[in-house]
LOMIZA-162113 format. One record per residue (C-alpha): x, y, z; residue in three letters. Coordinates in steps of 0.2 Angstrom, whole numbers, plus 2048, in hexadecimal, padded with zeros to 3 digits. Layout:
N
XYZALA
...
***
This chain:
308
21AA327DBMET
227A247D8HIS
231A187E4PRO
242A1D7DBGLU
249A2E7DDASP
250A2F7CCALA
240A297C3ALA
236A357CEARG
241A457C8ASP
240A3F7B7HIS
22EA3E7B7TRP
22DA4F7BECYS
238A577B1ARG
22FA4F7A2ALA
21EA547A9LEU
223A657ACARG
22AA66799ALA
219A60793GLU
20EA6A79FLEU
216A7B79FALA
207A837A8GLN
205A767B6ALA
20EA757C6THR
218A647C7VAL
21FA5E7D8PHE
226A4E7DFPRO
21FA437ECTRP
225A407F9PRO
22DA527FAGLY
226A647FEPRO
215A677F8GLN
20EA777F2PRO
1FFA7F7FBALA
1EFA787F4PRO
1E5A837E8THR
1D3A807E8GLU
1D0A867D6ALA
1DDA7A7CFALA
1DBA697C9THR
1E7A5C7D0HIS
1EDA4C7C7PHE
1F9A3E7CEGLY
206A357C4VAL
20FA277CCGLY
215A157CETRP
210A0A7DELYS
20AA187E8PRO
207A147FAPRO
1F6A16803ALA
1FCA2780BGLU
1FFA2F7FATYR
1ECA2F7F8PHE
1E9A34809ALA
1F4A43806GLU
1ECA487F5HIS
1D9A457F8PRO
1D4A517EAGLY
1DCA487DBLEU
1D1A487CBSER
1DAA397C3ALA
1EAA2E7C7PHE
1F5A297B9PHE
1FFA1A7BDTHR
211A197B5ALA
20EA097ADGLY
2029FD7A4ALA
1FD9F27B3GLY
1F39F77C0VAL
1F09E87CCASP
1FD9EF7D9HIS
1F1A007DALEU
1E09F77D9LEU
1E49ED7E8GLY
1EB9FC7F3LEU
1E2A00803ASN
1DEA13803GLY
1DBA147F1LEU
1CCA207EEPRO
1BDA167E7GLU
1B7A237DAALA
1C9A297D5LEU
1CCA267C2PRO
1DBA1D7BFILE
1E3A1D7AEVAL
1F1A127A8ARG
1FFA1479CLEU
1FCA0D789GLU
20CA08781ASP
217A18782ALA
225A0E77BGLY
2219FE785MET
21A9F5775ALA
22B9F576CASP
2349EF77BGLN
2289E177DMET
2289DC76CPHE
23C9DB76BVAL
23D9D177BTYR
2309C5776CYS
2379C3764LEU
2499C076CHIS
2429B1776GLU
2379AA767ILE
2459AB75CLEU
2519A2768ARG
244993767GLY
242994755LEU
255994752ASN
25798575FARG
263991768ALA
262987779ASP
265976770GLU
27597E767TYR
27C985776GLU
27A97477FARG
28396C770GLN
290979772GLN
294975784ARG
294963780GLU
2A1966771GLY
29495D766ARG
292962754TRP
28095F74EHIS
274968742GLU
262969747LEU
25496B73BALA
24E97D737ALA
23D98373AARG
23398F72FPRO
22B99D738LEU
21A998734ALA
21C98773CSER
21E99074ELEU
20D992756ARG
20D9A1762ILE
1FF9A676DGLY
1FD9B5775VAL
1F29B6785PHE
1EC9C8787GLY
1E79D3778LEU
1E89E477FGLY
1F29F377AALA
2029E977CLEU
1FC9D8779GLY
1F39DC769GLY
2029E5763GLU
20E9D7766LEU
2029CA75EALA
2009D574EGLY
2129D874CARG
2179C574ELEU
20A9C0741ALA
2119CD735ALA
2219C5736LEU
21A9B4730GLY
2179AB741PHE
2069A2743THR
1FE9AC752VAL
1EF9A975BSER
1E99B576AGLY
1DD9B2778PHE
1D59C0781ALA
1C59C378CARG
1BB9CA77ESER
1BA9C876CALA
1C89D1761HIS
1CE9D374FARG
1E19D474BILE
1E79D3739ASP
1F09C3737GLY
1EC9BC749VAL
1DF9AE74DARG
1D69B675CCYS
1CC9AB769LEU
1C29AF778HIS
1B89A6784GLY
1B9997790ASP
1B498B782ALA
1C4990777GLN
1D1991784TRP
1D697F783PRO
1D8980770GLY
1E2990772PHE
1EE98877DLEU
1EF978774ALA
1F6983765GLY
20498C76ECYS
21598776BASP
21A997773VAL
20E99F77FLEU
2109B1783VAL
2079B8792LEU
2019CA78FMET
1F29CA79AALA
1EE9D57A9PRO
1ED9CE7BALEU
1DB9CD7C1THR
1D19C27CCALA
1CE9B77BCASP
1DF9B67B5THR
1E99B37C6ARG
1F19A27C5HIS
1E89A07B4VAL
1F89977AEILE
1F79877BAGLY
1F99757B9ALA
1E99727AEARG
1EE9807A1ALA
20097B7A0LEU
1FB96979DALA
1F196F78DMET
200976785LEU
20896C777PRO
21896277DPRO
22796D77BGLY
21F97D77DALA
22798D784TRP
21F99978FLEU
2239AC790ILE
21C9B679DASN
21E9C979CVAL
20E9CF7A4ALA
20B9CA7B7ARG
2149BD7C1GLY
2049B87C9ALA
1FD9B27B9LEU
2069A27BBVAL
2069957C9ASP
2179937CCGLU
2179837D4GLY
20E97C7C5ALA
21A9847BALEU
22997C7C2LEU
21F96B7C2ALA
21C96D7AEALA
22E9717ACLEU
2349627B6ASP
2289557B0THR
21B95D7A4GLY
219963793PRO
224973794LEU
23597578BALA
239985795GLY
23399679AALA
2389A8799THR
2339B27A8LEU
2349C57AAASP
2279C77B8VAL
2259BD7C8PHE
2179BB7D6ALA
2249C47E2HIS
2309D17DCGLU
23F9D27DEPRO
2409BE7DCLEU
2459B77ECPRO
2569B17ECALA
2529A07F1ALA
24499E7E3HIS
24698F7D9ALA
2449987C9PHE
2569A07CATRP
25F98F7C7GLN
2539867BEHIS
25B97F7ADPRO
24B9827A3LYS
2479947A8ILE
24E9A57A1ARG
24A9B37ACLEU
24C9C67ACTHR
2479D47B9PRO
2379DA7B3HIS
23F9E47A4VAL
2359DE795ALA
22D9EF793ALA
2349FC79FGLN
22BA0D7A0THR
233A1A795LEU
230A2A79EILE
231A37791ASP
223A30785PRO
21AA2A794SER
219A3C79AALA
213A4278BARG
205A3578AGLN
200A3B79CVAL
201A4D798ALA
1F6A4A789ASP
1E9A41793LYS
1E9A4E7A0ILE
1E6A5C793ARG
1D8A5178CARG
1CFA5079ELEU
1D2A637A0LEU
1C8A65792GLN
1BBA58798ARG
1BFA4C78AGLU
1C0A3978CSER
1D1A3078DVAL
1D6A1F789SER
1DFA14796GLY
1D1A177A3LEU
1D1A087AFVAL
1C29FE7B1ASP
1C49F87C4ARG
1B79EA7C1GLN
1C19E27B3ARG
1D29E77BCGLY
1D99EF7ADTYR
***
């Protein structure tokens, strides 16, 4: 199931290639006659409630993305249905490249040099060594942990914050309410990689933004609702932030009249930092289906209480 026709067809082709013995069919579309002896799995992105109403016998549902907040809030989602999310499947590389590009822009003073070019001004700015730029990664799951480790390996000073304790080579890992202010205070660049849950909704509000050092930059590639948009605009206009790179938003597509579009301190992209690559994702889903059929455990199983 996928809301885009081309993506839905691609998923079907890829899954048929990986699961030669399986019957793979799109939804919406003609449905084969149900077979009681068969095991049924669902794969898709942003399914409507009627999808689950029409497929009551699913053994598991695989969401075609890393985030599941859109799914867990869906009326009609069966309470006992196992939900399995994608893990990486090509997304970590994309996320790393996207964030590194934005981080290097700051390190190399790109915005300032572009402004000087527009003004016709020739002025050399002081260079900064990599280790002088303190990067904080909020969320150390499969994608966030990979990002933090890669940035540390390049020579940046990296700290990470998560719900529970983590260990990542070269990364100062923090957790717990007591360490949250210190984490934020040490972020010249704050990268949001956390899932959206009841605890993380608007976690980056006026109070958190005020804890960042003057001149900090925010990068949000996780979920738009992690950020209080009004508080962000205030921090950009009168507070400590130098700017923000936003790939995700509370409402998508971003409304045409939204203040983010024209704000001089915001760079935005249309939720493209880590797009689902269907072929490697289908291989991951197929492998997990085979494991489930063998009654083996799989990773990526969503804990509904935690929200990820």
